[in-house]
C-alpha positions, 0 to 999 in steps of 0.5 A, a space after each residue: 500500500 505504501 509503495 502504491 501511494 508513493 507511485 501515485 504521488 508522482 504519477 498523478 502530477 504527471 497526468 495532471 500536467 499532461 491534461 493541462 498541456 492538452 487543454 492548452 494545446 486544444 483551446 488556447 495556443 500551440 507551437 507550430 514549425 514553419 515549413 517552407 519559404 512562402 512567408 519569407 522574409 517575415 517567417 523562415 523555414 523551420 521557424 517556431 511560432 505560436 498559434 493562438 486559437 481564440 484570436 479574431 482573424 483580421 485583414 492582415 492576420 497571419 493564420 494557420 489552416 488545414 489545407 486538405 480540401 482547400 488546396 486540391 493537391 493536398 490529400 491529407 491534413 497539412 498546415 499552411 501558413 498564410 496572410 489574410 488579405 480579405 475577409 468575408 464580404 470584401 472585394 479584392 483586386 490587384 494591378 501592377 502589384 497594388 492590392 485593393 480591398 473594398 477599393 482601398 489600397 493595402 499597405 504592403 510595406 511588410 514585403 519588398 517591392 519585388 514581391 509586391 510586383 509579383 502579386 499578379 502572377 504565380 511562378 510567372 503563370 496565371 494572372 490575378 485578374 483572371 482568377 475569377 474565370 476559374 469558374 463557379 466550382 470555387 464559388 467565386 463571385 466577380 463584379 466589374 473590378 474585383 473578386 468578392 469573398 463569400 461568407 465564411 471564407 478568407 482570401 490569403 496570400 503568402 508574403 513571398 509572392 513569387 513562390 507562394 501556393 495560395 488563393 491565387 491558385 485554388 481560391 478561398 480558405 474556409 473559416 472552419 479550416 483555420 486553426 488559429 492566428 500566428 504570433 511571432 515570439 520574443 526571439 524574433 527581431 522587432 521589425 519582423 515581429 511587428 509584421 506578423 503580430 500587428 500589421 493588421 492594425 495599419 492594414 490600409 495605406 495612409 493615403 486612404 485616410 
């Protein structure tokens, strides 16, 4: 009996700790490793970031989502990290590297001018303005100037526009697939940290004001 009590004295704290860790991971936040270069220069391959589950998704938020069912090339669960460009109900367009959401110019100072210019093409194939022509199978709607984001969906792009596989290829991301909002940790340099954590607070260019 004494031996049993001694064993339980250290087994129970371990089980409680594991349960707390599981609850935190399921309902609050978890650590995710960035896989690939699609978010450079702000997030690099193998970098560790926090993903907060209860966070509100804003224009400019960086999110993690399950790409299965979103990207047709993904056949099993796989986490993608991308930046939200437009939210449900928004209209979005791009010309000569300038993105407009609801006819307002988006501040893209968080990426180099060369990557802004590459917004309109994906690996030199396809044009942003022609994406709506992909058809109704994606549920895309188009007016004379812009693509409209449906309810419950997000339009996302990678920061490394010339290589990113994103909404320009396969359309919108369902809000149901979003796992959480990315936050760069204290170990990230200040400028990059701001580009990930707070860019949404000044999403539109100042000349819109």
